[in-house]
C-alpha positions in Angstrom: 0.0 0.0 0.0 1.4 3.4 -0.9 1.6 6.4 1.4 -1.4 8.1 -0.1 -3.7 5.2 0.4 -2.4 4.6 3.9 -3.1 8.2 4.9 -6.5 8.2 3.3 -7.5 5.0 5.0 -6.1 6.3 8.3 -8.3 9.4 8.1 -11.4 7.4 7.1 -10.9 5.0 10.0 -11.1 8.0 12.4 -14.2 9.3 10.6 -12.3 12.4 9.4 -12.9 14.0 6.0 -10.4 13.3 3.3 -9.3 16.3 1.3 -7.0 15.2 -1.5 -5.0 18.5 -1.5 -4.2 18.0 2.2 -2.6 14.5 1.7 0.8 15.8 0.6 0.9 18.3 3.5 0.0 15.6 6.0 2.7 13.3 4.4 5.3 16.1 4.8 4.4 16.6 8.5 4.6 12.9 9.2 8.0 12.7 7.4 9.3 15.6 9.5 8.2 13.9 12.7 9.9 10.7 11.6 13.2 12.5 10.9 13.0 14.1 14.3 12.4 10.8 16.0 15.5 9.3 14.3 17.6 12.2 15.5 16.3 11.7 19.0 17.1 8.0 18.9 20.7 8.7 17.9 21.2 11.3 20.7 18.6 10.5 23.4 20.2 12.6 26.2 20.9 15.7 24.1 18.4 17.7 26.1 20.3 17.1 29.3 23.6 18.6 28.0 24.5 22.2 28.7 24.9 24.3 25.6 28.3 25.7 24.9 28.3 29.5 25.1 31.1 31.8 23.9 31.0 35.3 25.0 32.9 38.1 23.2 34.4 40.4 25.9 34.0 43.3 23.5 30.3 42.9 23.6 30.1 43.1 27.4 31.7 46.6 27.5 
């Protein structure tokens, strides 16, 4: 089953209306979420690390 049919069937199962022009947008959002999950799996404790900050002494004057 291709992505378009999968999304359409998923919407229909939840009794949501299917707008054909929205299918690529929904696919794009789901793809972005999946990419983010892959990054989080590679670096699961990234949110616990302190960021590195460099301060230019000239800016403090």
